[in-house]
C-alpha positions in Angstrom: -20.5 -24.4 -48.8 -18.0 -22.2 -50.2 -15.4 -23.2 -53.2 -13.0 -25.8 -52.2 -9.4 -25.1 -53.4 -7.3 -27.6 -55.2 -5.7 -29.2 -52.1 -9.1 -29.3 -50.5 -10.5 -31.1 -53.7 -7.4 -33.7 -54.1 -7.9 -34.2 -50.3 -12.1 -35.5 -50.8 -11.4 -37.7 -53.4 -8.1 -39.6 -51.7 -10.0 -39.4 -48.8 -13.0 -41.1 -50.4 -13.6 -45.0 -50.5 -12.0 -45.4 -54.3 -10.3 -48.4 -52.2 -12.2 -48.8 -48.9 -13.1 -52.2 -48.6 -13.0 -52.9 -52.1 -12.0 -56.3 -53.5 -9.3 -55.9 -56.3 -9.4 -59.5 -57.3 -12.6 -61.5 -56.6 -13.2 -63.4 -53.4 -16.5 -64.8 -54.4 -18.0 -67.1 -51.7 -18.4 -71.1 -52.9 -22.0 -72.1 -52.6 -22.3 -76.1 -51.4 -26.1 -77.7 -51.7 -26.6 -80.7 -49.1 -29.0 -83.0 -50.3 -30.5 -83.7 -46.8 -27.2 -86.2 -46.7 -25.4 -87.8 -43.9 -22.2 -88.1 -44.9 -20.7 -85.1 -46.8 -17.5 -86.1 -49.3 -15.4 -84.9 -52.3 -13.8 -86.6 -54.9 -10.2 -85.3 -55.9 -9.0 -86.2 -59.8 -7.1 -89.0 -59.4 -3.2 -89.3 -60.0 -1.3 -90.3 -62.6 1.2 -93.0 -61.7 2.1 -94.0 -65.8 5.7 -93.2 -67.2 6.3 -92.3 -70.4 3.1 -91.7 -72.1 0.7 -89.4 -70.0 -3.2 -89.4 -70.4 -3.8 -86.9 -68.0 -7.6 -86.4 -68.9 -8.1 -89.7 -67.1 -7.4 -88.3 -63.4 -10.6 -86.1 -64.4 -12.9 -88.3 -66.0 -12.6 -90.6 -63.1 -13.3 -88.1 -60.6 -16.1 -86.6 -62.6 -18.0 -90.0 -63.0 -17.7 -91.1 -59.3 -18.8 -87.5 -58.6 -21.6 -88.1 -60.8 -23.1 -91.4 -59.7 -22.1 -90.8 -56.2 -24.3 -87.3 -55.9 -27.5 -89.3 -57.1 -27.4 -90.7 -53.6 -29.7 -89.8 -51.1 -27.3 -90.7 -48.4 -24.4 -88.5 -49.6 -23.3 -84.8 -50.3 -20.9 -84.8 -53.0 -18.6 -81.3 -53.0 -18.7 -80.8 -56.9 -15.9 -79.6 -58.9 -16.6 -75.9 -59.4 -16.5 -75.7 -55.5 -12.8 -77.7 -55.8 -11.8 -75.1 -58.3 -12.9 -72.1 -56.5 -11.2 -73.1 -53.4 -8.2 -73.4 -55.0 -8.5 -70.0 -56.4 -9.3 -68.6 -53.5 -6.6 -70.2 -50.8 -3.5 -70.0 -53.5 -3.5 -73.4 -54.3 -2.1 -74.5 -57.4 -3.4 -77.5 -59.7 -0.7 -79.2 -58.4 -1.4 -79.8 -54.9 -4.7 -82.2 -56.1 -1.5 -84.4 -57.1 -0.3 -84.1 -53.5 -2.5 -86.7 -50.9 -0.9 -85.1 -48.3 -2.8 -82.3 -49.1 -6.2 -83.9 -49.4 -7.3 -83.7 -45.7 -6.7 -79.8 -45.7 -8.9 -79.4 -48.8 -11.2 -81.6 -47.7 -11.6 -79.5 -43.8 -11.8 -76.1 -45.7 -14.5 -77.4 -47.9 -16.5 -78.8 -44.8 -15.6 -82.4 -46.3 -16.1 -85.1 -43.9 -14.5 -88.3 -46.0 -11.9 -87.6 -49.3 -12.1 -89.9 -52.2 -8.7 -90.2 -53.4 -7.3 -92.8 -56.2 -4.6 -93.1 -59.0 -4.2 -95.0 -62.3 -0.8 -96.5 -63.9 -1.3 -97.1 -68.0 0.9 -100.0 -69.6 0.4 -100.0 -73.0 -3.4 -100.4 -73.4 -4.1 -101.7 -70.1 -5.5 -99.5 -67.2 -5.1 -100.0 -63.5 -7.1 -98.1 -61.6 -7.5 -97.5 -57.3 -9.1 -95.9 -55.0 -9.8 -95.2 -51.5 -11.5 -93.0 -48.6 -9.6 -90.9 -46.7 -10.8 -89.5 -43.0 -10.8 -85.4 -43.5 -9.7 -85.0 -39.8 -7.3 -87.7 -38.9 -5.9 -88.3 -43.1 -6.4 -92.0 -42.6 -7.2 -94.1 -45.0 -10.7 -96.0 -44.0 -10.3 -99.9 -43.7 -12.2 -101.5 -45.9 -12.9 -99.0 -48.2 -10.3 -99.1 -51.3 -10.9 -100.3 -54.7 -8.9 -101.8 -57.8 -10.4 -102.0 -61.3 -8.1 -102.5 -64.3 -9.2 -102.9 -68.2 -8.2 -101.6 -72.0 -8.4 -97.8 -72.0 -11.1 -98.3 -75.3 -13.3 -99.8 -72.3 -13.1 -96.3 -70.3 -16.8 -96.3 -69.9 -17.2 -100.0 -68.7 -14.2 -99.2 -66.1 -16.2 -95.9 -64.7 -19.1 -97.9 -63.9 -17.3 -100.8 -62.0 -15.5 -98.6 -60.1 -18.5 -96.5 -59.4 -20.4 -99.9 -58.6 -17.7 -101.1 -56.2 -17.7 -97.5 -54.4 -21.4 -97.8 -53.8 -21.0 -101.8 -52.2 -18.4 -100.6 -49.8 -20.2 -97.5 -48.8 -23.0 -99.9 -47.8 -25.1 -98.9 -50.9 -26.4 -101.4 -53.2 -27.8 -100.9 -56.7 -30.5 -103.1 -58.1 -30.3 -104.3 -61.9 -32.0 -101.6 -63.2 -30.2 -99.0 -61.4 -26.7 -100.6 -62.7 -28.4 -100.5 -65.9 -28.9 -96.4 -65.3 -25.6 -96.0 -63.9 -23.8 -97.6 -66.7 -26.2 -95.5 -69.2 -25.1 -92.2 -67.6 -21.6 -92.6 -67.6 -21.5 -93.3 -71.2 -21.9 -89.9 -72.5 -20.8 -90.3 -76.4 -19.4 -93.4 -78.3 -16.0 -93.1 -79.0 -13.4 -93.2 -76.0 -11.0 -91.1 -78.2 -13.9 -88.4 -78.8 -14.1 -88.7 -75.1 -10.6 -87.9 -74.3 -10.6 -84.5 -76.3 -14.1 -83.6 -74.3 -12.0 -84.2 -70.8 -8.9 -82.7 -72.2 -10.5 -79.6 -73.1 -12.6 -79.2 -69.5 -8.8 -79.7 -67.7 -8.1 -76.5 -70.3 -11.3 -74.4 -69.9 -10.4 -74.5 -65.9 -7.4 -72.2 -67.0 -9.4 -69.3 -67.6 -6.3 -68.0 -70.1 -6.4 -66.9 -73.3 -3.8 -69.8 -75.4 -6.0 -73.0 -72.7 -9.0 -71.4 -73.8 -8.4 -71.4 -77.6 -7.1 -75.0 -77.4 -10.1 -75.9 -75.4 -12.8 -75.0 -77.9 -10.6 -76.4 -80.8 -11.1 -80.0 -79.1 -14.4 -79.5 -78.5 -15.1 -78.2 -82.1 -13.3 -81.8 -83.1 -15.4 -84.1 -80.8 -18.7 -82.6 -82.0 -17.8 -82.8 -85.6 -17.1 -86.5 -85.1 -20.3 -86.7 -82.8 -22.6 -83.9 -83.3 -25.1 -85.6 -80.8 -22.6 -85.1 -78.0 -24.8 -83.0 -75.3 -22.6 -82.6 -72.9 -19.7 -81.9 -75.4 -22.2 -78.6 -76.8 -23.0 -77.9 -73.3 -19.1 -76.9 -72.3 -18.4 -75.0 -75.8 -22.0 -73.0 -75.3 -19.9 -72.1 -71.5 -16.5 -71.6 -73.2 -18.2 -68.8 -75.9 -20.1 -67.3 -72.8 -16.7 -67.2 -70.6 -14.4 -65.9 -73.6 -17.6 -63.0 -74.5 -17.4 -62.0 -70.9 -13.7 -61.1 -71.2 -13.7 -60.5 -74.7 -11.3 -57.2 -73.8 -8.7 -59.0 -72.7 -8.4 -62.4 -74.6 -6.5 -61.8 -78.3 -8.7 -65.2 -79.7 -11.9 -63.4 -78.6 -14.6 -62.7 -81.6 -18.0 -60.7 -82.5 -18.9 -64.6 -83.3 -18.5 -66.2 -79.7 -22.2 -65.0 -78.3 -24.0 -66.1 -81.2 -22.2 -69.2 -81.4 -22.6 -70.1 -77.2 -26.3 -69.2 -77.8 -26.5 -71.5 -81.1 -25.0 -74.4 -78.8 -27.0 -74.3 -76.2 -29.8 -74.7 -78.6 -28.5 -77.5 -80.1 -28.3 -78.9 -76.7 -31.6 -77.8 -76.2 -32.8 -79.6 -79.0 -31.4 -83.3 -78.2 -33.2 -82.5 -74.6 -30.8 -84.0 -72.6 -29.2 -82.5 -69.2 -31.1 -79.5 -70.0 -30.9 -77.8 -66.1 -27.1 -77.6 -67.6 -28.5 -76.2 -70.9 -30.5 -73.2 -69.5 -27.6 -72.6 -67.4 -25.1 -72.3 -70.5 -28.2 -69.9 -71.9 -28.0 -68.0 -68.8 -24.8 -67.3 -69.2 -24.9 -66.5 -72.3 -27.6 -63.8 -71.6 -25.7 -62.7 -68.8 -22.9 -61.5 -70.9 -25.0 -59.5 -73.3 -26.5 -57.8 -70.5 -29.9 -59.2 -70.5 -30.6 -59.7 -66.6 -34.2 -60.4 -67.7 -33.7 -63.0 -70.2 -30.7 -64.6 -67.8 -33.1 -64.8 -64.6 -35.5 -66.3 -66.7 -33.1 -69.0 -67.7 -31.3 -70.2 -64.4 -34.8 -70.2 -63.0 -35.5 -73.0 -65.1 -32.3 -74.7 -64.8 -33.2 -74.6 -61.0 -36.6 -75.8 -61.6 -35.5 -78.7 -63.2 -32.9 -79.4 -61.2 -32.7 -77.8 -57.7 -30.0 -77.3 -55.6 -27.6 -77.9 -58.4 -24.6 -75.9 -56.9 -23.0 -74.2 -60.4 -26.8 -73.6 -61.2 -27.1 -71.6 -57.3 -24.0 -69.8 -58.1 -25.3 -68.7 -61.5 -28.3 -67.7 -60.1 -26.8 -65.8 -57.3 -24.4 -63.7 -59.5 -27.7 -63.2 -61.6 -30.2 -62.2 -59.5 -27.8 -59.9 -56.9 -27.5 -57.8 -60.3 -31.3 -57.4 -60.9 -33.7 -55.1 -58.9 -34.1 -57.9 -56.4 -34.0 -57.5 -52.8 -32.2 -59.5 -50.5 -35.1 -61.0 -49.0 -36.6 -61.6 -52.2 -33.7 -63.7 -53.2 -33.7 -65.7 -49.7 -37.4 -66.3 -50.6 -36.7 -68.0 -54.0 -33.3 -69.6 -52.7 -36.0 -71.4 -50.5 -37.8 -72.6 -53.3 -34.5 -74.4 -54.6 -34.1 -76.9 -52.1 -31.0 -75.1 -50.7 -30.4 -75.7 -47.2 -30.4 -72.8 -44.7 -28.2 -74.8 -42.0 -25.3 -75.5 -44.6 -22.7 -73.4 -43.8 -21.5 -73.0 -47.6 -25.2 -71.9 -48.3 -24.8 -69.2 -45.7 -21.2 -67.8 -46.3 -23.2 -66.9 -49.7 -25.8 -65.4 -48.1 -23.8 -63.5 -45.5 -21.6 -62.2 -48.4 -24.6 -61.2 -50.1 -26.5 -59.4 -47.3 -23.0 -57.9 -46.6 -22.6 -56.5 -49.8 -25.8 -54.9 -49.3 -25.3 -53.3 -46.5 -22.1 -51.7 -46.9 -23.7 -49.8 -49.8 -25.9 -48.1 -46.6 -25.8 -45.2 -45.0 -26.0 -46.2 -41.5 -25.4 -49.9 -41.6 -26.6 -52.4 -38.6 -23.7 -55.3 -38.9 -25.3 -57.6 -35.9 -26.9 -59.8 -38.4 -24.4 -60.5 -40.8 -21.8 -60.6 -38.0 -23.9 -63.4 -36.1 -24.1 -65.3 -39.5 -20.3 -65.3 -39.9 -19.5 -66.2 -36.5 -21.9 -69.3 -36.9 -20.8 -70.0 -40.0 -17.2 -69.9 -38.3 -18.6 -72.9 -36.1 -19.2 -74.6 -38.4 -16.0 -74.1 -41.0 -13.1 -73.5 -38.6 -10.2 -74.4 -41.2 -11.8 -71.9 -43.9 -9.3 -68.9 -43.3 -11.6 -66.6 -45.4 -14.4 -66.6 -42.9 -12.0 -64.7 -40.5 -11.2 -62.5 -43.1 -15.1 -61.5 -43.5 -15.0 -61.3 -39.8 -12.7 -59.0 -40.0 -14.3 -56.8 -42.6 -17.4 -56.6 -40.4 -15.3 -55.6 -37.3 -13.2 -53.0 -38.7 -16.2 -51.7 -40.6 -18.1 -51.6 -37.3 -15.1 -49.2 -35.4 -13.7 -52.3 -33.8 -10.2 -52.1 -34.8 -8.7 -54.5 -32.2 -11.1 -57.1 -33.3 -10.4 -57.1 -36.8 -6.7 -57.2 -36.4 -7.7 -60.3 -34.0 -9.4 -61.8 -37.1 -7.3 -61.2 -39.6 -4.4 -62.4 -37.8 -6.1 -65.8 -37.0 -7.0 -65.9 -41.1 -3.5 -66.2 -41.6 -2.4 -68.4 -39.3 -4.6 -71.1 -40.8 -3.1 -69.9 -44.3 0.4 -69.0 -43.6 1.6 -69.7 -47.0 -1.1 -67.8 -48.9 -0.3 -65.2 -50.8 -3.6 -63.6 -51.4 -4.2 -63.4 -47.4 -1.9 -61.4 -46.8 -2.7 -59.2 -49.4 -5.9 -58.9 -48.2 -5.2 -58.7 -45.0 -2.8 -56.1 -45.6 -5.3 -53.8 -47.4 -7.7 -54.4 -44.9 -5.5 -51.9 -42.4 -5.2 -49.4 -44.8 -7.4 -46.8 -43.6 -5.7 -47.2 -39.8 -2.6 -45.4 -39.4 -1.6 -47.3 -36.3 -1.6 -50.5 -38.1 0.6 -49.4 -41.5 3.8 -50.7 -40.7 2.1 -54.3 -39.6 -0.2 -53.8 -43.5 3.3 -53.2 -44.9 5.0 -56.1 -43.4 2.0 -58.1 -44.7 2.2 -56.9 -48.3 5.6 -57.6 -48.8 4.9 -61.2 -47.1 2.7 -60.9 -50.3 5.3 -60.1 -52.3 8.0 -62.5 -51.3 5.5 -65.5 -51.6 3.9 -64.5 -55.0 6.1 -61.7 -56.7 3.9 -61.9 -60.2 0.4 -61.1 -58.2 1.1 -57.7 -58.8 -2.0 -56.5 -57.1 0.2 -56.6 -53.7 2.4 -54.4 -55.1 -0.3 -52.2 -56.3 -1.4 -52.2 -52.4 2.1 -51.2 -51.3 1.7 -48.3 -53.7 -1.6 -47.3 -52.0 -0.4 -47.5 -48.5 2.7 -45.1 -49.4 0.0 -42.6 -50.8 -2.0 -43.1 -47.9 1.2 -42.0 -45.9 2.5 -39.0 -48.3 5.6 -40.9 -49.7 4.8 -40.2 -53.0 7.9 -40.9 -54.9 7.6 -44.6 -53.5 4.3 -45.0 -54.4 4.6 -44.3 -58.4 7.4 -46.6 -57.8 5.4 -49.5 -56.4 2.7 -48.6 -59.0 4.4 -48.5 -61.9 5.9 -51.8 -61.3 2.2 -54.1 -60.5 1.1 -52.0 -63.7 4.2 -53.7 -65.5 2.7 -56.9 -64.2 -1.2 -56.3 -64.4 -1.6 -54.0 -67.6 -5.0 -54.1 -67.8 -6.2 -52.7 -64.6 -8.3 -50.2 -63.9 -6.9 -49.8 -60.0 -3.6 -49.3 -60.4 -4.1 -46.2 -62.9 -6.5 -45.0 -61.0 -4.0 -45.2 -57.7 -1.3 -43.8 -59.9 -3.6 -40.7 -60.9 -4.1 -40.1 -57.2 -0.4 -39.6 -57.1 -0.5 -37.7 -59.5 -3.1 -35.5 -58.4 -1.6 -34.7 -55.4 1.7 -33.9 -56.7 -0.1 -31.3 -58.8 0.4 -33.2 -62.0 -3.1 -32.7 -63.5 -2.8 -33.5 -66.8 -0.9 -36.3 -66.1 -3.5 -37.7 -63.6 -6.0 -37.0 -66.1 -4.1 -39.4 -68.5 -4.1 -42.2 -65.9 -7.8 -42.2 -64.6 -8.8 -42.0 -68.3 -6.8 -45.2 -69.1 -8.5 -46.4 -66.0 -11.9 -45.6 -67.2 -10.9 -47.5 -70.4 -9.9 -50.2 -68.9 -12.7 -50.7 -66.4 -14.3 -54.1 -66.5 -11.6 -56.1 -68.4 -10.6 -57.8 -65.0 -13.2 -59.9 -63.3 -13.3 -59.6 -59.6 -11.9 -56.1 -59.6 -14.3 -54.1 -58.1 -12.9 -50.4 -58.4 -16.0 -48.5 -58.7 -16.5 -46.4 -61.9 -18.3 -43.5 -60.9 -15.6 -43.2 -58.8 -13.0 -42.8 -61.2 -15.6 -40.6 -63.0 -15.6 -38.1 -60.0 -12.1 -37.9 -59.7 -12.2 -36.9 -63.5 -14.6 -34.3 -62.4 -12.0 -33.0 -59.6 -9.6 -32.8 -62.0 -11.5 -31.1 -64.2 -12.8 -28.4 -61.5 -9.2 -27.6 -60.6 -8.2 -27.3 -64.1 -11.1 -24.5 -64.7 -12.8 -27.2 -67.1 -16.6 -26.6 -65.5 -18.7 -28.0 -67.8 -16.3 -31.0 -68.4 -16.5 -31.2 -64.8 -20.2 -31.3 -64.5 -20.4 -33.8 -67.5 -18.3 -36.2 -65.7 -20.6 -35.8 -62.0 -23.3 -36.2 -64.3 -22.2 -39.7 -66.0 -21.2 -40.8 -62.3 -24.6 -40.4 -61.0 -25.9 -42.8 -64.1 -23.1 -45.4 -62.7 -24.6 -48.7 -61.3 -21.5 -49.8 -59.5 -21.1 -46.2 -57.2 -23.5 -45.6 -54.4 -26.7 -43.3 -55.5 -25.9 -41.0 -52.6 -23.0 -41.3 -53.5 -22.8 -39.9 -56.4 -25.6 -37.3 -56.0 -23.3 -36.0 -52.8 -20.3 -35.2 -55.3 -22.5 -33.8 -57.9 -24.1 -31.3 -55.4 -20.7 -30.2 -53.8 -19.3 -29.4 -57.9 -22.1 -27.5 -58.6 -22.3 -25.0 -55.0 -18.7 -24.9 -55.6 -19.3 -23.3 -59.0 -21.9 -21.3 -57.4 -24.5 -23.1 -59.5 -27.4 -23.0 -57.1 -30.2 -23.3 -59.0 -28.9 -26.1 -61.1 -28.0 -27.9 -57.3 -31.6 -27.4 -56.6 -32.8 -28.9 -59.5 -30.4 -32.2 -59.5 -31.4 -33.0 -56.1 -35.0 -32.7 -56.3 -34.8 -35.0 -60.0 -32.8 -37.4 -57.8 -35.2 -37.4 -54.5 -38.8 -36.2 -55.6 -40.0 -39.8 -56.6 -43.2 -40.9 -54.8 -42.7 -42.0 -51.4 -39.1 -41.3 -51.2 -37.6 -40.3 -47.8 -34.9 -38.2 -47.1 -31.9 -39.9 -45.3 -30.0 -37.7 -43.1 -27.4 -37.1 -45.8 -30.3 -35.7 -48.2 -31.7 -33.3 -45.2 -27.9 -32.2 -44.9 -27.9 -31.3 -48.5 -30.9 -30.0 -48.2 -29.9 -27.8 -46.0 -26.8 -26.7 -47.9 -28.9 -26.0 -50.4 -31.7 -23.7 -48.9 -29.1 -22.0 -47.0 -27.0 -21.1 -50.0 -30.1 -19.5 -51.7 -30.8 -17.5 -48.9 -27.0 -16.0 -49.0 -27.7 -15.6 -52.5 -30.9 -13.4 -51.5 -29.0 -12.0 -48.6 -25.5 -12.0 -48.3 -24.6 -10.4 -45.4 -27.5 -12.2 -43.5 -25.4 -13.0 -39.9 -28.2 -15.9 -39.6 -27.6 -17.4 -42.9 -23.7 -17.2 -42.4 -23.5 -18.7 -38.8 -25.6 -21.7 -39.7 -23.3 -22.5 -43.0 -20.6 -22.4 -40.9 -22.3 -24.3 -38.5 -23.3 -27.1 -41.4 -19.7 -27.1 -42.1 -18.6 -27.5 -38.8 -20.7 -31.0 -38.6 -18.7 -32.0 -41.7 -15.3 -31.2 -40.1 -14.8 -28.8 -43.3 -12.9 -26.0 -41.4 -11.9 -24.3 -44.6 -15.5 -23.6 -45.2 -16.1 -22.9 -41.7 -14.0 -20.5 -41.5 -15.0 -18.6 -44.5 -18.3 -18.1 -42.8 -18.1 -17.7 -39.7 -15.3 -15.3 -39.8 -17.3 -12.8 -42.3 -20.0 -13.2 -40.0 -17.6 -12.2 -37.1 -16.7 -9.2 -39.1 -20.7 -7.9 -39.6 -21.7 -8.9 -35.8 -18.6 -8.6 -33.5 -20.7 -9.2 -30.9 -22.5 -12.1 -31.5 -22.4 -14.6 -29.2 -23.7 -17.3 -31.5 -21.0 -16.8 -34.1 -18.4 -17.0 -31.0 -20.0 -19.9 -30.0 -19.0 -21.8 -33.6 -16.1 -19.9 -33.7 -14.8 -21.5 -30.4 -15.8 -25.1 -31.9 -13.9 -24.4 -34.9 -11.1 -23.7 -33.1 -11.5 -26.6 -30.8 -11.7 -28.6 -34.2 -8.5 -27.1 -35.2 -6.8 -27.9 -32.1 -6.3 -24.0 -31.5 -6.6 -24.1 -28.0 -6.1 -20.7 -26.6 -7.9 -18.6 -29.3 -11.0 -21.3 -28.3 -10.9 -20.4 -24.6 -10.7 -16.3 -25.7 -13.8 -17.6 -27.4 -15.9 -19.3 -25.3 -15.3 -17.0 -22.1 -16.6 -14.4 -24.6 -19.8 -16.5 -24.8 -20.2 -17.0 -21.2 -19.5 -13.2 -20.3 -22.6 -12.4 -22.4 -24.9 -15.5 -21.2 -23.1 -17.1 -18.0 -26.2 -19.8 -19.0 -24.8 -21.1 -21.7 -24.5 -24.4 -21.0 -22.5 -25.8 -24.3 -20.3 -23.1 -24.1 -19.2 -24.2 -20.3 -18.6 -27.8 -21.1 -16.8 -27.2 -24.5 -14.7 -24.5 -22.0 -13.7 -27.3 -19.9 -12.7 -29.5 -22.2 -10.1 -26.7 -23.6 -8.8 -25.9 -20.1 -8.6 -29.7 -19.9 -6.7 -29.8 -23.1 -4.6 -26.4 -21.9 -3.5 -28.6 -18.4 -5.7 -26.4 -16.4 -7.1 -29.7 -15.0 -8.6 -27.8 -11.5 -10.6 -25.3 -13.2 -11.4 -27.9 -16.2 -12.8 -29.7 -12.3 -15.0 -26.8 -11.0 -16.5 -26.1 -14.0 -17.9 -29.9 -14.8 -18.5 -29.8 -11.3 -20.9 -27.1 -11.2 -22.4 -28.4 -14.1 -23.2 -31.7 -12.9 -25.2 -30.0 -9.8 -27.5 -28.0 -12.5 -28.1 -31.9 -13.9 -26.6 -35.0 -12.1 -27.5 -37.1 -14.8 -25.8 -35.6 -17.8 -23.6 -38.3 -19.6 -21.2 -36.2 -21.5 -20.4 -34.4 -18.1 -19.8 -37.7 -15.9 -17.1 -39.2 -18.9 -15.5 -36.0 -18.7 -15.0 -36.1 -15.2 -13.8 -39.7 -15.2 -11.6 -39.1 -18.0 -10.1 -36.1 -15.7 -9.5 -38.4 -13.0 -7.4 -40.5 -14.7 -5.2 -38.2 -16.0 -2.6 -38.1 -13.9 
């Protein structure tokens, strides 16, 4: 490989997968687990019909208590609140959607529920009237005979919850005996004081908002609840998870403290001492270890949680997140999931597993997407209303080279959720690498901005699209607007760095990329690769003639866990060879590939050939065969600049060499210099009339020059020599179709 020019390095970086398929905002699949049940239900938070003083926490309280009770019945499969929250985030709903009963069937269908339990409450003085009913997810109709009503004083909240749960069990044909009713009442009374319970529920509502001020207030309420009732286990668990969450997000939460992680572990231990809800305690502990990047401890803790409560949705989600970050293969994860009573026929389980498999496949050099395509097809049949399934199908199709199929899936997803700004953003970015669809991508991204101008990333995607189209000033304008909205993003300054690189503003590009490196990891779900940022900084260092800095960045990228090792090694080798440091390239290659049992991939074989030929060139700089082979390698990689350098040098040394002339003919075809290609290939055939490849390519050149009959005669002659040559047959077919 020859020393690359500035523009060539920029083209390599701007053409790489810094953004290709990357999800800038999280699109984590929801995992649901049915407990061998026939009826799948979801309980929505109850609506507040009171005037004047409000008690919003009561709506969450009634929904949570009913979910807890009903989920213990083997006849039912309850969709948990964590799943409901996830679908609200992914579908772009606000929490206000829960207060609108018209949305209930839609939410139910997206969650795969057959029945939705909705309710309301009204407070008058100290009296509380509670009503609830069951709605059919398909028809939106209220189920006859399945409405209940209870009333009582607010300080008897636990008795009201028990009465409500008992009545629903009866309506559903599930009769509890005296002992079961006693256990039911005991399980619902999680603390002694209704005031403390109100603080706990209010905190839970605040913690779901996932921003600094509500998180701080939620923690304050939980601390207050525990000050009054130190044995309130659920509050200890919630506080442990809240501190863990704040520790995970400490880079961009002003209230975060170095004490958050120790406090998370302290409250987990306090809950553990009391021996109640140990599955949730171990899950909270796992989350805390996850923050401290102690993967083995986190994995051990979440396994204990699942051993105590197999099939628990929250714990399974945590397990998948933690296990996929460890050195576990997909087969190992699947085998372990079977131990935890996960039902493989559940579409939500399959959605999670298919997404994990998809992520693994995308890191491979030559992936086979057939299995994951089949999985998403099966999920689609079971969850026809979930827009994110066709979105995933579109990703698979586009990565498989099926652009029309991918476009069709994207349109199906948008038809399911025509007002979802996230879907428009993801659909638009999915088409960014296909230039013929750029106008459509732009219209979808602008629709996303129209639906939510404060999202920020939709503007960033518009900037990226403008960058792809070389509209650099427009790209900068969009990206600067996006940065004002999402200043902690790593992706946006990365894209600004790419714009500055193309404008040859190299110090400015370096500053943007260093900011991206500093911001990396601040936004959960923003999957821009740290290794790719480092590689871009490496290129900038090369362009600015800072070779040691370029190598340092490239070597650091090699240790970055988010960048596929093959991509990182490829970049490092390019840097070494560009600097003519061939021996160091050899050492880096051997270090990366010399492990026992390691079989070289096709890409690694290619790089081995590059290094070997460059070593030979150092020994014999005028060797025609070595120069021609280097030119041939560059041709395979469509690196016309390198191919031209080596092949012209070989041509100068051996102007009559047919092998060099043939490769130069191919190079001119690649560069669409058809007349020059014709001259070179005719020269090859003059020296060797039986050179089949030269004749076939010359026929293609004549076709491009409009000399169809000459092209046809060459192809017919080749076909007579080998009637089964598929390339020749296809070329003749294309020729026949041309008017």
